[in-house]
N, C-alpha and C positions, 0 to 999 in steps of 0.2 A: 473941073467938080461938075457931073453928071448933072442935068434938071432932073428935079423930082417934081412930079405934077400931085396934087393933093386931089383926092376924090370926094366931093362933097356927098355928106350923108342925105338920104333920102327920107323926107317928111313923114310919105306913109310906114305903115307897118309892114312887118312880114308874115305869114304863116310859117311857121319853121316846120311844119309836117310837110307842106305839100312845094312850098317855097315858093310861093303866089304871093306878088304885092297886095296888101289891101287898103282900098281906097278909104275906108273910115274906121274910127277905134271901136272897137265891140265892146259895150259896156254892161257888165251886169252889177245891176242895184241889188244890196242885200238890206231887208227890214225884218226887224224883229219885236213882238211885242212881249213885255214878259207873262199875261193872264190871256186865257182865254175867252176874257168875259165880252158882251155886247160893245160896250163902252173902246175896248183895246182894239177889238176886228175892225170896228170903224176907223181907228187911228190906223190900221193896216190896210183898210181899202184905200184912206187919203196917201199914204205914202207912196203906194202903189200907182195910184193916179197922178202925182207929181213927179214921178223920176221919169213914166211914160212922157209927158209933156215936154218933162225937160231935156230929154233926150231925142225928142220929135225939133226942138229949139234948136241945137245945136248942130250945124251942117255936118259937122266934122264927126258924129256922132251916129250910131245904130246898136239899137237894142239888141242884144245877144239872149237873157234870161233873167227874170226876176227871182229869185232865190228869198225864202223868206222862213222863219220860225215862229210858232204862236205858242205863247203859255209855256214857255222855256224860261228858266233865269240865265243871264249871261256870264254867270262867274263859273260854268261848266262846258267844256264842248262836246263831252260824251255822247251828250241828250239833243244837241241841235243838229239834227237831221240835214237841215235846209242847208246848214252852214255847212258840214259835211260835203255835201250834194256840191256844191260851190268850189271847193277846195279839191275836191276830183275831176272838175271838170276845168280848173284852172290847169293843172297838171295833163291833161290834155289836149291844151290849147284851144279851148273853145271861146273863149274873150281876151281884151287886154286891158281892161280897168274894173276894179269894182268900184263902187261906189256906194256911201252910207252914211246913215244922217250924221252920227257922232262915234267918238270914240269908244263911249258904252255900250251902245247899240251893237258894237264890232264884239266888243266883249269886257267882260270888267276884271279881267283876269291880267294881269300886267304880262306876265310869263307868256302865256297863250296867243296873247295881240302882238307881242315883239316876235314869238315865235312862227306865227301865221302870215305876220307882212314880211318876215323877211324868208318864208318860204315863197311866197307869192313874187316878190321882188327875183328871188332866184331862177322863178320861169317869165322874168321881163315882164311881170305884170303887177301896175301900181294899186294902191289903194288912196282913193280920195275921201277924207273926212272933212264935211261940208261944215258943219257946227264951228271946229278948231281951224277950217282954213290949212290944211296939212295935207299934202301929196308925198306918199312914203320915195319918192324917187327925187325928191328935194335932199340938198346938203343937209339942213336942219329940221327937215322932216322928223327922223328918228329920235335925236335928244327933243323934241318939243313933245312926240308921242310919248315916250317912256313917262315923262313927269305927269303929263297928264292921264295916262293910263293909270299911275300910282294914285292918283288923285283919285281916280272911278275906283279903282278897288278898295282903298279907305270909305269912299261912300258905300259902297258895297256892303264891307264889313259893321259899317256903324249902322246903317239899316239893317241889316242880320240881329246887331247884338237888341235894337229898339224890340225888332220883333219875339226874339229871344223871351226878353224882360215881360212882353205884354203878354206871351203864354203862361209864363211863372206867375202873375198877378193871376190870370182865370185858375191856376189849377191851387193858388192860395185859397180861392173862393170856393173851389171843390164844382167849377165848370169843366164840363165835357166838351172839348172843342175840338170839333168833326168826329167821324166815325168809322175805322175801317172794314167794319164787318164782322161779326160776332154770331155763329151759328145759335141760335135759339132768341137772339135779338133782332129787333127792327130799328132805327135811329127816326126818331119824330125832328125833322126839320125846324120846325116851328116851336115847338116846346125844348129841344134840345134835349128831349130824354129817349130813355130806353124802353124800349115797348116789348113785351114777350110775344113771339111769333109760336102758337102753341105747337103748332105741327112740328115745326124745328126741335120747339123743346121737348118734345117726346124723346128724340133721339139723344139729345144732351143726360136725360134722365135714364136712359136705357145704357151710355156710356159708364155713369158714373155708377149706378146697379150691379153692371156686369163687373165692373175694374173691383168694385169693392167685395165682391163675389169672392176675388180670387184669378179672374182673367186677365188675359196682358195684351199690351195694346195690339200687338200683332193678331190674335186668337178675334178680339173685339172688330177690329177691322176687318176681317172676313165675315165675321157674323152680319156686319152692316150691309157689305156686298152685297152677299146672300141675297139679304132682303131688300136690296135695290135702293137702300137708303141713301139719300144725296148729300153732298156736304153745301155749304154756304155757296158755291162758284157752280154748284150743280152736278158735280163729277161724284161717279158711284165708285172712284176709288179711296181708299180710306188707308192713308199709308200711317204708318206709326208716330210721324211726328206732327200730323194732325189730332190725333187722340191725345197724345200726351199734353198736347197744346190745350186742347179742350181743357184737361184734367188739372189742370194749374191754373187754369184763369180763373183770377178770383170775382168776377163778373156773374158769375152762376150761383154764387151765394148771396148776391145783393150790394157786394162792394165793389170799390172801386180804387184802383193806383193808377195815378198820373206821374208822369216823366218815368217809363219803363225805359227809354231808349233818350239819347241825346246827338245832337251834331257837331262833331269834330271842329270843325270848323266851315265857315260859309265857303270858301273857295271850291273845296273837295265834295263838299256836302255830304261826307262820311258820317253814317250813324252808327252808334255804337251802342249795344246794352249798356244800361245803367248799374253800374256795379259798386257805385256809393261815391262817382264823381262828380255828380250832380244831385241837386234836393229830388226828394219823390214827395207824393203827395198820397195819402191816403184816408179814404170816405169810407165808412162805414154804414150800411145800410141806403146805399146809396139810391138804388132803386128795387123792383122787386125781385125777389130770387127764383132762381129754377129748381137749386137744388136746396134743402135746408142746411144749415153752416156744422151739424153734426156730420153729413155726409159728407160735405166738402172735404172737413177736416179727415174723415177716416180714408180718404181718397192719399189725402196730404202723406198723411201717415206711411201707407203701403208706399205712396211713390218714394218716400226719403230713405225707406227704407230697400228697396231696391235700387237706386241710383247712387245712393252714399254708405251703403254697407263695406265697412274698410277691413279689410284681412291683411295683417303685417303688413301695412304700409301702401298696399296696392287694394287699388279698386277691385272689389269683389261684385263680379258679374250676377247679376239677377233678373234673370229672364222667364217669362211667363208663356211661351210657347205653345208648351203643353203641359197637359196637367200636373205631373209631379215636378215639373222644371221649378228651381229653387227652392225645391218642397222637402230635399232628400239630402242629408247633410252625411258625412263618412263619420261612424264610430270610432273608427281607430285616428285619423287624423284633422278632425272636424272640418277638412272642406269640401265644397261642393258635390255631389255626385250627380255625373251628368249622363246625358240620353247617348245612345251608341246604337247603330244598325248593324247585324252582322250577318256575313251572307246577302250584301243591300244588291240588288237588280234579280236574284234570283228565287226559286219558292219555298227555297229552305230561310227564307227570310227571317231573322228575330231581332225583337227589339228590347235592348236590355239597357241597364241603369249600374255605373259602374263610377268609383272615384274619380274624381278629374287628375288631382295629384298623379296619380296610378298610371291612368290610360294614355295621358299625356307626356310625362316625364319619365316614366319609365315603374316597373315594378319594386324596384330597390326603396322608392321614396315612399312608400305604404305596401311593404309587402304583404300584409295579412286580409286585403281587401279583393271582392272578389265582385264580378259581376253579376247583377241579379235580374231573371226575366220579367219585362214591364207586366206580364201575364200573371205571376206569379204572387207580384206586388197588391195587384188589382184583388187576387181571390182573396189574398190575407186581409185584407181590407174590411170585404163584404162576411167574413167568419167572424173578424173582430166585432164588426158593427150588430151583424145578429146576436152574438153572444151577449155584449153587454145590455141590449134592447129585453132579453130573453130571462140568461141566467143571472146577470148581476145587476135586475133592474131597482133590488131595494138599494142594493149599497150606492147606486149612481144618484138616484132619486134623493137619499139622502143628501148626500153631497152635494148635487145641485140646490137643494132647499139651504143647506147651511149657507153657502154664497149667497143667495137671496136673501136670507135672513141678513146677513152682515151687512149687504149695501143698503137696504132697505133703511136700516138705523143709520145708517153713515151723514156726518152731520158737515161735512165737506161743504155744502152749496151754502149753508148759513154760516162758518167759518168765512169762506171767501167773500160773503157780501159783508160782513162786519169787517174785513180786514180792507175793502174797499171803501168803505165808508172812513176807517182813521186815515188813509189815505189820502180821500178826498180832503179832509179837514186837515193835515199836515199841509198841502199843496196850498192850502187856500192861507195857512197861516203865514207860511213861505212868502205869497205874494204880498199880503197883509203888510209883513216887515218890510219889504222890497220898498214900497211905497212910505212908509213912515222914514225910513233912510231919504228916499228924495227930497220928502217933505221937510226934512229937516229935524223931524222930531223925534229920532233917537242919533248920539253920536256914532261914529264909525266902530269903536272898537264894541261897545255892546252888540251892535249888529252885527259883524262878524263873528264874536261868540255865539249869538241865537242862530245865525245862520246856520254855522256847523254843526251844531246840535238839533235844528229841525233838519239840514240835510241826511244825517247820519240816522235818523229816523224814518226819511225818506225811502233811504236803500235799503233799511231792515225790512219795511213795509212790503217794498216792491219784491225782493228776494223773498219773502215769506208767502207772496201774492204767487209769483212765478210756481213756488215747489209746490202750493197747495192745487194749482191752476192744474198743474201735472199730475195730480194723486186724481183729481177729480175727471180728469180726462178717459185717467185708466180705469176710473170704475164706469166711467160711460161707456166704454168701448166693453169691458166684461158684461154689462148689462144687454147691451146689442149681443154679443157673441153667447149668452144664456139664452137667451130669444130664440138665436137662430137654433143652438142646441135641441131646445128642450121641443121645438116644433118638430123636428127629426124623432126626436126619442119619444113623444106624446103618439106620435103616429104609431107607434109600435106593429108597422108592417115589415117584415123581414126584407133584405134586397135578395132578387134573385140573379142580379148580374151587378157589376162594378158601375156606380150611376158617381160622376165627377162634380155636380152639382153637391150632392150630399156632404164629399169627399172635402171641396172646396169649403163647404160649410163649418164643420165640426173639427178637422186637423190641421193643427199649427205647424207640425213637421213628421217628417221621420227620419229615425238614427237608423243608416245600417252598418250592421258589424256592432261588435261590441265584447261584454265579458261575461260568460256566463255564470249559472250558480255553483259551478265548479270551481271558476275562477278561471278555465279556460278563455282560449279567444275565437269566438265562432262569428266568421266572416257573414253565414246566413242569418244570424240573429237582427230582427227586424222591429224597432219601437215605434211607438206611434204616439205621438204627443197631443193629446186634444187640448182646441184652444181654451176649455173651461180649467183645465190646472189637469187632468189625471193621464197616465199612461199606461200601454198594453203595450206588453212585450211578446213577441212570436219568433221561435225559435225554428226555422223553415227547414233545415234538414236538405234534402235531396229538392230540386224545382218542382218535383209534382207532390212534396209532402210539405205541410203545413199545420204545425201543432200549436195551438195556441197556449197559454199556460192561464191559469187561473186568475181572472182580472185582480179579486180582492187580494191577490197579495202584490198589486203594481200601482193601486191607484196611492197617491200622494196629495 
């Protein structure tokens, strides 16, 4: 048998990139503090000083680099830039040993701790956890580390649950915990109250006013950009999403909704919109409003109409990029009429409005519709408005006065007040009944019978209150429409050219195409439906001819 000579391993490490022998172990301490408060930063400075001294005292060690993260949770690696830098340097062979205070400093997520210690081990780099006295190169190191990391994760989940419970208790008390920024309001950290920033509030009021006049988010955004108004972050760009976010924010009418989002789990830190999975808390009249409740509610009515208008099971688009956007309806198939540009990019360019079903899916889907030039629709409105104000003034005045008279004698408000009082009495009776049952003053059978009776009465009153509230809101909306209509009607000035503001204020919609007086299909028939009720039908004929029927025949 031939002689086999054993070559003993060298004590020193090697730099595998250069192949040179290293005389000392290159050590990389990792420090992490959970917050960036002054106290925690003192803790960080102490950790740095501690490791510098510890490495100096060990003759076999030399300091490679100190890595740290401040104000970052240990449950997620994604935001820990110092940790990520350490891993990149490890893969580049910059050091041989990572030393850290404890497993919880390295990470509170079992999966991440095991994954990254194994990755470092693959590059021949050990991790030394001082508190637990674990070296990942030892045989029992990974087993003990798995158990202890699981405990650290459980501790993190427990802390998260306690924090979540504390936040819920604050929300139940109606307390605003922190503030992410909201155009029009500043946050007073001492009183924890929202204070109106009048300069920004003017922008918010402008957005609500223009939206309630019929303008879309994109149009309003462009107007704000032209006026060089700035967002909360100082930008002059106003994307549609920013405008929509302002319009649906209940804070602007003085109310506050807490619990809009929730954390899925403490490890991933993923947050989702609260669709009902967690409790929400709504506080009315929490702070000073920027717009009235009526203005806010009107905006929501318009927003819901634009976003949730369903047509045969599919979402019907409701854009307000142009004056006539979502304002024109096909008289034959009842779908939306869209804007198209003919001969685009040439001097013969013409803008027309055509049935979307016909233009997108083919003529066979709406064979009777035709495209109408935008200029002709504008001219038609001007003629109708001028005729309405001069030739049919007596009829329109009588119509408006009748509606105003009906609304003035409405008892909806009194009825609603009476119903709310009745509902309050029933709720008090239910509460008193429950107290009597708890005290043993009433037996279970009588309690259940009486509870069912009162609960039915409560449900009836709630249903009647909701129905009456809806009617009252419709009457309030009609009053607003009448006020806007009368403003232009009483002005008694003829329009010399198309005015988008006047159109938006008085016209509910336009129906393009329909059946004429002779019972024939007419694609050039145009019916203007006004917001206060009456309609006016126009037989357009050719594009250069606009003939208006007498309005008195079209009032309803």
